[in-house]
C-alpha positions in Angstrom: 0.0 0.0 0.0 1.3 3.5 -0.9 1.9 6.0 1.8 -0.7 8.4 0.4 -3.3 5.6 0.5 -2.5 4.6 4.0 -2.4 8.2 5.5 -4.1 10.5 3.0 -5.0 13.3 5.4 -1.5 13.4 6.9 0.2 13.5 3.5 -2.2 16.2 2.2 -1.5 18.3 5.3 2.3 17.9 5.0 2.2 18.8 1.3 -0.1 21.8 2.0 2.3 23.1 4.7 5.3 22.7 2.3 3.6 24.7 -0.4 2.4 27.2 2.1 5.9 27.9 3.3 7.0 28.4 -0.3 4.2 30.9 -0.9 5.1 32.8 2.3 8.5 33.7 0.8 7.1 34.9 -2.5 3.8 36.6 -1.6 5.2 39.8 -0.1 7.0 40.6 -3.4 4.0 40.0 -5.7 1.1 41.3 -3.6 0.6 45.0 -3.2 1.6 46.5 0.1 -2.0 47.8 0.4 -3.0 44.1 0.9 -2.2 43.4 4.6 -4.5 40.4 5.3 -2.9 37.0 5.3 0.6 38.2 4.4 3.2 37.3 7.0 4.8 40.5 8.5 1.9 42.7 7.4 -0.7 44.0 9.8 -4.1 45.8 9.3 -3.0 48.6 11.6 -0.7 49.8 8.7 -3.8 50.5 6.7 -5.6 52.1 9.6 -2.6 54.4 10.1 -2.7 55.3 6.4 -6.4 56.1 6.6 -5.8 58.4 9.5 -3.0 60.1 7.7 -5.3 60.7 4.7 -8.1 62.0 6.9 -5.9 64.4 8.7 -4.2 65.6 5.6 -7.5 66.3 4.0 -7.5 69.6 5.9 -5.5 70.8 2.9 -7.2 71.9 -0.3 -6.7 68.6 -2.1 -9.5 66.2 -2.7 -9.1 62.8 -1.1 -11.0 59.5 -1.7 -10.8 56.3 0.3 -12.1 53.0 -1.0 -12.2 49.9 1.1 -13.1 46.5 -0.4 -13.7 43.2 1.4 -15.2 40.3 -0.5 -17.6 38.3 1.7 -16.7 34.7 2.0 -14.1 35.1 -0.8 -12.2 31.9 -0.1 -15.5 29.9 -0.1 -16.1 31.1 -3.6 -12.7 30.5 -5.3 -13.2 28.6 -8.5 -10.5 26.0 -8.9 -9.8 26.8 -12.6 -9.6 30.5 -11.8 -7.1 29.8 -9.0 -4.8 28.0 -11.4 -5.0 30.8 -14.0 -4.2 33.4 -11.4 -1.2 31.4 -10.1 0.1 31.1 -13.6 -0.3 34.9 -14.3 1.6 35.7 -11.1 4.5 33.7 -12.5 4.3 30.5 -10.6 5.8 27.6 -12.5 4.0 24.6 -13.8 5.5 22.3 -11.2 4.2 24.4 -8.3 0.7 24.7 -9.9 0.7 20.9 -10.5 1.2 20.3 -6.8 -1.7 22.7 -6.0 -3.9 21.0 -8.6 -3.1 17.7 -6.9 -4.5 19.0 -3.6 -7.7 20.1 -5.4 -8.1 17.1 -7.6 -11.6 15.7 -7.1 -12.2 17.3 -3.7 -15.2 16.0 -1.8 -16.9 16.6 1.5 -19.5 15.1 3.8 -22.0 16.7 6.2 -22.2 15.4 9.7 -25.3 16.0 11.8 -26.7 14.2 14.8 -24.0 11.6 14.5 -25.1 10.9 10.9 -22.7 11.3 8.0 -23.9 12.1 4.5 -22.6 10.5 1.4 -19.6 12.3 -0.1 -20.4 15.0 -2.6 -18.0 16.7 -5.0 -16.9 20.2 -4.3 -16.8 22.7 -7.2 -15.1 25.6 -5.5 -13.7 27.0 -2.3 -10.3 26.5 -0.5 -10.0 23.8 2.1 -10.9 24.9 5.6 -8.1 24.4 8.0 -5.4 24.0 5.3 -2.2 26.0 5.7 -2.9 27.2 2.1 -6.1 28.8 3.2 -6.4 31.9 5.5 
């Protein structure tokens, strides 16, 4: 029996952690400094401080505008094919993307209620909850 067949959840978690660590080293250089969520070393108070600076500088004659965007349940709505295209456009290599695809190959879930478990059903989108690759 192959290792992945004997311990599928453990192998998936280890692979996800390895890929996550690689992403951590690259993301700060490809994601705008304005994006502070889920980037190691960045904090939301940077954006709060920037907002306060803009508000207090608006006492001048210049017009100021602030736009704040937050997509509700964004990571539950990620389409797998879109994820792979975005990774490619950000310059991630085919090998890295293949490993990500492996994690999202035929994902399924079950629902547990009142000690009853549903039959597995196929997931069409969304990142894995609890995965190191998900926020």
